[in-house]
N, C-alpha and C positions, 0 to 999 in steps of 0.2 A: 441525625439526619439519614434516611434509607433510600437507596439509589438502585434503580433496578434497570440495566440495560437488556432490550429485548435483540439477540443476535441469531437468528436461525441459519446457520451456516456451519460448516465444518471446519473454519478457521484454516490459518495459514496465508492469508491474502493481507494487503497491507490495511485494509479497512479494520478487518479484525485485530491486527496487531495492533492497532491505535486504541482501540476498545479496551485489550487485554492489558497492555501496559498501562493506561490511566485508570483502570481499576484497581489494579495492583499498587499504583501511588495512592488511590483513595483510602483503599484499607489500610495502608502505611500512616497514613494521615489520621486514622480513627473514624473514618466515614463507613459506614455500612453500606457495601455495594456488591451487588449479584449480576451476573450474567446470565439469562435465562436463554437456554438453546433447546430448538425442537430436538424431538426423541432421535429423530433419523441422524443428527448430528451431532449427538451427546456424545459418545464416546470419542469421535474423532477429534472433537473439541478440547476434551479434557486432556487427551494423549498429545495435542500440539503444543499446550500452554502446561505440561507436567513441570517443566523447568520452573514455573511460575506458581509456589505453592499459594500464594494470597489469591492468586485467580484461578487455579485448579480445584480448590476447596471452597470457593464461592461461585460455580457455576451450577445453576439449578435446571432442571428439566421440565418440559411441558409438551403435552401432546395434543392440545387444542384450545381453542379459547377458552373454554371453561377451566382448564387446567391453569391457563396463564393468568384468568382472572383470580383464581385463589393466589396466585404469587404477588397479585398487586396489593392485597391485604396489607394495610398501614405503610404501603410505600408512600414515601414524600414526593418522589421524582421518578419518572419512566422516561427512559431515553430509545427511541426506536433508532437503527442503524443501517437499515438497509429498506428498499419500497416495500417488500413483502411483509416486513415487521409493522409498518404503519397501521394497515388493514387489520392486523391480528390484534394490534393493541387498541384499535377503536371499537373492535366487536368485544374483546376482553372488558371495556370500562363499561358497556351496557348491562355487564351481567353484576361487576363487583360493585359494592359500595363505596369503595376508597376512590377520593378524587386527589389522584396525584397531579403535581404539575408534568405537562406532556412537552417533551423536546423529540427534534429530529435531528440527530447528527449526519446532516448529509456529506458522504464522502466522495460522491461523485454526481455527475448528470445522468441518473441512470434510465431515461428514456433512450439514452444512445446504446444502450446495451443490447435493446430487442428490435426488432422491424415494427414499423407501424401497424402492419396488419395484424401481427400477433397480439391477443387480448391482454398479454401481459405489459405490452407497451402502455396501455391507457389506466392500469393499475400504477405504473411507475409515475406517468406524467401526473395522475390525482394524487399521489403521495403527499405531496408538497404542501397540500389545503384539505386534505382529507379531514384532519381532526381540528375543529374549531379553537382557536386561541393557541393552537401549538405553535412552540418557538423553534426555529429553523436556524441551525448554525453551522457553518462549514471553517474549515482551516485554510482555504485558498480564495483569494479573492476572484478567481476564475470561477470556481464553482459558485459562489455566492452571485457574481454578475450574472451567470449563466441563467441561474434558479430566478433572479429579479426578473430578467429579460421576459422570461416565458410566463411566469405567473402571477408577475407584480407584487411580490410580498417582499418584505425587509428580510435578510438573512444575516445572522449576527457572526462577527468574526472572533475565531480562537486560535490559538498557537497551535503548529503543527509540532510535531515531536518524533524523537527517534530514542531508543533505550541504548545508552550509552555504556550500560553494563555489558551489553552484547557485542554493540557495535564499537569499536575501538582501533586505533591505528595499528598497524602492522608495517614496521619500517625497514624490516630485514627481508627484502624483495630480491629477485633473482636480478642478477647484474648483468648476464647474457642474453635471457630471451625476455622480450615484452610480453607478460600473461595478460591475455585479454578475455573477459568472462561477459556472457550474457545470459538472461533468463529467457526460456523458449516454453511458451504455453499455446500448445496446438488448438486446445479447447476453447481459447480466448482470441478470435478474429482480430480484435483491436490491437492486440499486441502483436500484430504482424509477425508471427512465426516465419512465414517464407521469406520475406523480405530480410530477417535478421538473420537466417542461415544463409541466404543468399550472398550476403554481404561478408559474412565471415568466412564464407568459401574464396571470395575474390581475396579477401586479405591474406588467407593461407596459402592461395595459389600464387600470389606476389612476393610476400615474405618468407615461405617456407620456415626452416627451423631458426628463425629470427623470432618466429612468435609462437607463443603456447596458448591455444585457444580452449576456452573450457564454457560448457552450457549447463544448465540446471533449469530445474522446474517440472521436468517431465520425463518418461521411461523411453528407453532406445525405440520400443514397440510403438510409443505415440508417434516419434518422428517418422517411423516406416508407415504409419498407417496412414498419418498427414499427408506422405508423398513429400517430405521437405527435402531440399538437398541437404546430402550428407557424406557425397563422396570426395571428402577431405578430411586432413587431419585434425581431428579435435577428440576431447574428453567430455563425455556425457557423465555429469554426477547424480543424475537423477533428481528425485524429489528431495528437497533438503528442509531440514529444521533450521530455525534462526539461526542457532549457534554455529550449524553447518554452511550455513551462507556466509556468515561472517568470516568463517575461519577462510574460505575460498577468497573472499573481497581482500581480506589482509594480504594474500599472495599475490593479488592481482594488480596491475598498473593502470589499467582501463577497465570501465564498465561501459556496455553500450545497450542502450536502450532505444530501441527503433518503433516504439508503438506508434500508432496513429496520433495518440494524443494521451497526456498523463493529467489528470485531474491535480494530482501532488508530485506524484513519482516516488514514494517512498525509498525503493531500492537504490534510486541513483543519489539520495541523500545519505543513507546508510552505507555506500560504498564510498563517499568522501569521508564519512566520520573513520571507516577503514584505511584511508591514506591512499584510495584508489582513484582516480580520476574521472569522473563521468561524463558520458556523450548521451544527452536526452533530448527526447522530441520538443521543440520549441512552442509547440503547439499545446495550451492548457495552463498547467499551474506551476509549473517547473520553475517560473521567474521567482517563486518564492525564496529558492536557495541559489540557482544558477545565474551566474554572470558571464555571458559568453565570452570565450578568451581570456577571463580572469581568473577564475576558479574551477573552468570546466568548458564545456561545449554545449549551446543549445541549436539545433538545426533542425530543419525539416525533414523528417525522417524520409520523406517520398522524394527527396534529391538523392538519390543514391551518389551521384558524383561528388555532390559536396561532403556527404559523410565519408567515403573513400578518402578525398582529398584531407581531411581534417585525421582521419585515423593515421594516413600515413604521415603527415606532418609529426604526429605525435610521436609514431613509433621510432621516427628519425631522429627525434630531441635528445639533446645529450642528455645523460641520466642526472646530471645535476639540475637541468632544465625542469626535468620531470617531477623530481623530488620537489623542488621550489611550488610548481603547481599543485601539486598533491598536499602540501602543508597549507597553501592558501585553504584548499577546500575541506583540511580539518579544523582550521579555524572557524569557517562558516559553519559547520556542522557542530559546532560547541555551542550556537546561538540558540540549538533548537532542543531542550530538555523537556523530559516527560513532567518534571514537577511544574516548570513553568506551564506545559500545557494543560496539565491537569487542574491548576488553577483557574486559568482563564476559561475552561469547560465549568468549573464549580461555579464562577459568578453567573453563566448563563442558564444552569440547570437548578442552581439553587430556588430554595422557596422562602 
C-alpha cells in the first residue's frame, strides 16, 4: 500500500505534528508513506522534522498541480490535510491517470480561520465536499459535529495521538517556585495572545517570585510589534522545536492555553504527558482528554476572573496535591498513543 499525505505548510503546528508522527509510524510498520510539501515550505518542513528520519526522508516536493499529479502515480490513498490541499488534489486528479482513494484529515473547522468576506473563506467552506466520494475524518467529536452540522456529511472518527518518545514526564520540578508556561502566537488571533499575556502579567504581579513565567512560540520582536503586555518578569524562549517544548514543559507545573477555542489542543495533552497540569479552553475538543478539576482545568477563556481564580488556587496548592493532579494527567496522556492513532487512521484511508 502506498499513501501520500498532501501538506502544504512549513511544519511545527499541531496538525503537521499529527501527520508527521503518524507517517513515521506507518513507515515503521512497513507502509510506503510520503508527505508532499509545496516548494515554498519544503526546506522548513524537512528541517522541522529532522529528528524523525522516517519522516524527513519521505518528504517530497511539488510546485503545482502538474508536479503533484506526478507524485500521485501508483498511489493507493491520498490524504488531504488542510483546506488548501483539497483543491490542489482535485486539480491534480484531473491530470493523473491514477485513481487513489481520497480522504481529508480535518484537523479543525477551517472556515473559522478567515473572515467570510475573504475569498479563502469560500475555499475553506467548500473543501469538505469539493471532491466526490471523499472520506472526511477527524480526531475529535467537536470537529466531526461542526462539519456535519454545516455540511451535512458524515465524518469518521480517528484516535488523537501524542509522541511519547518526545513528551514524557519530568518529575524533578522546582519545589520553591511554580513554573507557568504558555504559547504566544501573535500571528494567530484565535490563540488570544493579548489575553494570554495580560493574564500572565496579572499572575506575575500577584505572586512575584513565587512564580516563574515562561512563554514560547514567537520572538521578542513579535511581542513588541503586536503591542502585547510585556512589562513584567517573564522569559521568552522563542520559537521552539518539539524537543525544546517538551523540555520546558517537563520543568513546568502549569501550562496555560487561553485560545478562543481549541479543536483538540495538542499542547495541552503534551503538557500533561510531561507531568505539567494543563488549563485549556472549555470551548472545542479539549474534552477528549480534560476532565475539569480531575486531571486539569477546562475554563471559558473569556472569563478572566475564573481563569485567575483557578490559577491562584493551583499556585497555592500543597506540592503533594500538585503532584497528585499532575500524576492523573500523566495517566490520561498514556491513553493517546501514536500507534493506536495510526492504526485508526489506516482503517479509514486503507483501500
